[in-house]
C-alpha positions as a Markdown table, in Angstrom:
| # | Residue | x | y | z |
|---|---|---|---|---|
| 1 | Met | -6.9 | 8.2 | -23.2 |
| 2 | Gln | -8.2 | 9.2 | -19.8 |
| 3 | Arg | -7.8 | 6.4 | -17.2 |
| 4 | Lys | -11.0 | 5.1 | -15.5 |
| 5 | Lys | -11.4 | 6.4 | -12.0 |
| 6 | Leu | -12.4 | 3.8 | -9.3 |
| 7 | Thr | -13.0 | 6.1 | -6.3 |
| 8 | His | -16.7 | 5.4 | -6.6 |
| 9 | Val | -16.5 | 1.7 | -7.0 |
| 10 | Glu | -17.7 | -0.2 | -3.9 |
| 11 | Cys | -14.7 | -2.6 | -3.7 |
| 12 | Pro | -12.1 | -1.4 | -1.3 |
| 13 | Ile | -9.4 | -3.0 | -3.4 |
| 14 | Ala | -10.4 | -0.9 | -6.4 |
| 15 | Arg | -10.7 | 2.2 | -4.3 |
| 16 | Ser | -7.3 | 1.7 | -3.0 |
| 17 | Leu | -5.7 | 1.0 | -6.3 |
| 18 | Asp | -7.2 | 4.2 | -7.6 |
| 19 | Gln | -5.1 | 6.2 | -5.1 |
| 20 | Val | -1.9 | 4.1 | -5.0 |
| 21 | Gly | -2.1 | 1.5 | -7.7 |
| 22 | Glu | 0.4 | 3.0 | -10.1 |
| 23 | Trp | 3.7 | 1.3 | -9.6 |
| 24 | Trp | 5.7 | 4.6 | -9.2 |
| 25 | Ser | 3.4 | 5.5 | -6.3 |
| 26 | Ile | 3.9 | 2.3 | -4.6 |
| 27 | Leu | 7.8 | 2.7 | -4.8 |
| 28 | Leu | 7.4 | 6.3 | -3.7 |
| 29 | Met | 5.6 | 5.2 | -0.6 |
| 30 | Arg | 8.2 | 2.5 | 0.0 |
| 31 | Asp | 10.9 | 5.1 | -0.1 |
| 32 | Ala | 9.0 | 7.7 | 1.9 |
| 33 | Leu | 8.3 | 5.1 | 4.6 |
| 34 | His | 12.0 | 4.2 | 4.6 |
| 35 | Gly | 13.0 | 7.9 | 5.3 |
| 36 | Leu | 13.4 | 9.5 | 2.1 |
| 37 | Arg | 11.8 | 13.0 | 2.0 |
| 38 | Arg | 13.2 | 15.2 | -0.7 |
| 39 | Phe | 12.4 | 15.4 | -4.5 |
| 40 | Asp | 16.2 | 14.7 | -5.4 |
| 41 | Ala | 16.4 | 11.8 | -3.0 |
| 42 | Phe | 13.3 | 10.2 | -4.7 |
| 43 | Ser | 14.7 | 11.0 | -8.1 |
| 44 | Gln | 18.1 | 9.4 | -7.2 |
| 45 | Ser | 16.5 | 6.2 | -5.8 |
| 46 | Leu | 14.1 | 5.5 | -8.5 |
| 47 | Gly | 15.6 | 6.9 | -11.5 |
| 48 | Ile | 12.2 | 8.4 | -12.3 |
| 49 | Ala | 11.8 | 11.3 | -14.8 |
| 50 | Pro | 11.3 | 14.7 | -13.0 |
| 51 | Asn | 7.9 | 15.3 | -14.7 |
| 52 | Met | 6.6 | 11.9 | -13.7 |
| 53 | Leu | 8.0 | 12.2 | -10.2 |
| 54 | Thr | 6.3 | 15.6 | -9.8 |
| 55 | Arg | 2.9 | 14.1 | -11.0 |
| 56 | Arg | 3.2 | 11.1 | -8.7 |
| 57 | Leu | 4.2 | 13.2 | -5.5 |
| 58 | Asn | 1.3 | 15.6 | -6.2 |
| 59 | Ala | -1.2 | 12.7 | -6.6 |
| 60 | Leu | 0.0 | 11.1 | -3.2 |
| 61 | Val | -0.4 | 14.5 | -1.6 |
| 62 | Glu | -3.8 | 14.8 | -3.1 |
| 63 | Ala | -4.7 | 11.3 | -1.9 |
| 64 | Gly | -3.7 | 12.2 | 1.6 |
| 65 | Met | -0.8 | 9.7 | 1.8 |
| 66 | Leu | 2.0 | 12.4 | 1.8 |
| 67 | Glu | 2.1 | 16.0 | 3.2 |
| 68 | Arg | 4.2 | 18.6 | 1.5 |
| 69 | Val | 6.2 | 20.5 | 4.2 |
| 70 | Pro | 8.5 | 23.4 | 3.3 |
| 71 | Tyr | 12.1 | 22.9 | 4.3 |
| 72 | Ser | 13.6 | 26.0 | 2.5 |
| 73 | Gln | 12.2 | 29.4 | 1.8 |
| 74 | Arg | 14.8 | 30.6 | -0.7 |
| 75 | Pro | 14.4 | 28.8 | -3.0 |
| 76 | Leu | 11.1 | 27.4 | -1.8 |
| 77 | Arg | 11.5 | 23.6 | -1.6 |
| 78 | Tyr | 9.4 | 20.9 | 0.1 |
| 79 | Glu | 9.8 | 17.6 | 1.8 |
| 80 | Tyr | 7.2 | 15.0 | 1.4 |
| 81 | Val | 6.3 | 13.4 | 4.8 |
| 82 | Pro | 4.0 | 10.3 | 5.3 |
| 83 | Thr | 0.7 | 11.1 | 6.9 |
| 84 | Thr | -1.1 | 8.8 | 9.2 |
| 85 | Lys | -2.8 | 7.3 | 6.2 |
| 86 | Gly | 0.5 | 7.0 | 4.5 |
| 87 | Glu | 2.1 | 5.2 | 7.5 |
| 88 | Asp | -0.7 | 2.8 | 7.5 |
| 89 | Phe | 0.4 | 1.7 | 4.0 |
| 90 | Ala | 3.5 | 0.1 | 5.6 |
| 91 | Ser | 1.3 | -3.0 | 6.2 |
| 92 | Val | 0.4 | -3.2 | 2.5 |
| 93 | Leu | 4.2 | -2.9 | 1.6 |
| 94 | Met | 5.1 | -5.6 | 4.1 |
| 95 | Ala | 2.4 | -7.9 | 2.6 |
| 96 | Phe | 4.0 | -7.2 | -0.8 |
| 97 | Val | 7.3 | -8.2 | 0.7 |
| 98 | Asp | 5.9 | -11.5 | 2.1 |
| 99 | Trp | 4.1 | -12.3 | -1.1 |
| 100 | Gly | 7.0 | -11.3 | -3.3 |
| 101 | Asn | 9.4 | -13.4 | -1.4 |
| 102 | Arg | 7.1 | -16.5 | -1.7 |
| 103 | His | 6.6 | -16.2 | -5.3 |
| 104 | Tyr | 9.3 | -14.1 | -7.0 |
| 105 | Ala | 12.6 | -14.7 | -5.0 |
| 106 | Ala | 13.8 | -17.8 | -6.5 |
| 107 | Glu | 17.4 | -16.6 | -6.0 |
| 108 | Gly | 16.6 | -15.9 | -2.3 |
| 109 | Glu | 15.1 | -13.1 | -0.2 |
| 110 | Ser | 16.8 | -9.8 | -0.6 |
| 111 | Val | 14.4 | -8.2 | 1.9 |
| 112 | Gln | 12.7 | -9.7 | 4.9 |
| 113 | Val | 10.0 | -8.5 | 7.4 |
| 114 | Val | 11.5 | -8.9 | 10.9 |
| 115 | Asp | 10.8 | -8.0 | 14.5 |
| 116 | Arg | 12.4 | -4.6 | 15.0 |
| 117 | Asp | 13.7 | -5.6 | 18.5 |
| 118 | Thr | 14.8 | -9.1 | 17.9 |
| 119 | Gly | 15.6 | -9.3 | 14.3 |
| 120 | Lys | 13.5 | -12.6 | 14.0 |
| 121 | Arg | 11.8 | -13.1 | 10.7 |
| 122 | Leu | 8.0 | -12.5 | 10.6 |
| 123 | Gln | 5.1 | -13.8 | 8.5 |
| 124 | Leu | 1.9 | -12.3 | 7.5 |
| 125 | Ala | -1.0 | -13.0 | 9.8 |
| 126 | Phe | -4.3 | -11.5 | 11.0 |
| 127 | Thr | -5.3 | -11.1 | 14.6 |
| 128 | Asp | -8.8 | -11.3 | 16.0 |
| 129 | Pro | -9.4 | -8.1 | 17.8 |
| 130 | Glu | -11.6 | -9.7 | 20.5 |
| 131 | Asp | -9.6 | -12.7 | 21.7 |
| 132 | Gly | -6.1 | -12.1 | 20.1 |
| 133 | Arg | -6.0 | -15.2 | 18.2 |
| 134 | Val | -3.5 | -15.1 | 15.2 |
| 135 | Leu | -4.7 | -16.5 | 11.9 |
| 136 | Ala | -2.8 | -17.1 | 8.8 |
| 137 | Pro | -4.2 | -15.4 | 5.6 |
| 138 | Glu | -5.4 | -18.7 | 4.2 |
| 139 | Gln | -7.6 | -19.0 | 7.3 |
| 140 | Cys | -9.4 | -15.8 | 6.4 |
| 141 | Thr | -11.9 | -14.7 | 3.8 |
| 142 | Val | -14.1 | -11.6 | 3.1 |
| 143 | Gln | -17.8 | -11.1 | 3.7 |
| 144 | Pro | -20.2 | -8.4 | 3.0 |
| 145 | Gly | -19.9 | -5.4 | 5.5 |
| 146 | Pro | -22.8 | -3.3 | 6.8 |
| 147 | Ala | -22.7 | -0.8 | 3.9 |
| 148 | Ala | -22.4 | -3.5 | 1.2 |
| 149 | Ser | -24.9 | -3.2 | -1.8 |
| 150 | Asp | -27.2 | -6.0 | -2.9 |
| 151 | Ala | -24.7 | -6.5 | -5.9 |
| 152 | Met | -21.7 | -6.9 | -3.4 |
| 153 | Arg | -23.7 | -9.2 | -1.2 |
| 154 | Glu | -24.6 | -11.4 | -4.2 |
| 155 | Arg | -21.0 | -11.3 | -5.5 |
| 156 | Leu | -19.6 | -12.3 | -2.1 |
| 157 | Gly | -22.3 | -14.9 | -1.6 |
| 158 | Arg | -21.1 | -16.9 | -4.5 |
| 159 | Lys | -19.2 | -20.0 | -3.3 |
| 160 | His | -15.6 | -20.5 | -4.6 |
| 161 | Ala | -13.4 | -23.5 | -4.3 |
| 162 | Arg | -11.1 | -21.7 | -2.1 |
| 163 | Pro | -12.0 | -18.5 | 0.0 |
| 164 | Ala | -10.4 | -15.5 | -1.9 |
| 165 | Leu | -10.7 | -11.7 | -2.1 |
| 166 | Thr | -13.2 | -11.6 | -4.9 |
| 167 | Thr | -14.6 | -8.0 | -4.4 |
């Protein structure tokens, strides 16, 4: 059965999931952003079947998240290097770390997001681009953007008990 494509859905969450929502893809991006580049390194890290790894890497290249760069001519072999779009995915992965630590780390945190220079633990927040104010995610909501359809405006116009991402 063919999986439904979400690339033409208006919701940015759905569009993003269409590109990287498969869990192997997210784990491959995690490893690529952590410095892994070669097929064998991904295979060893994830224990993924070679045919599945090939499909996922090709899909991430097609999505513009990774770039295939030859590192050997005989035999021809490639490295998979994060693109600018792929590097931007780091913030999504760090949000997963933050959320996963709060909800699925009963035994304690095995991974933390920290300041690279000081080693101090960080928490997820958003910054107002005009005045620099820092807001916690619970202080944020979504609203229709300039390109929103009438259906999206109506969906986001509904009042909820707690502001949430309901695109």
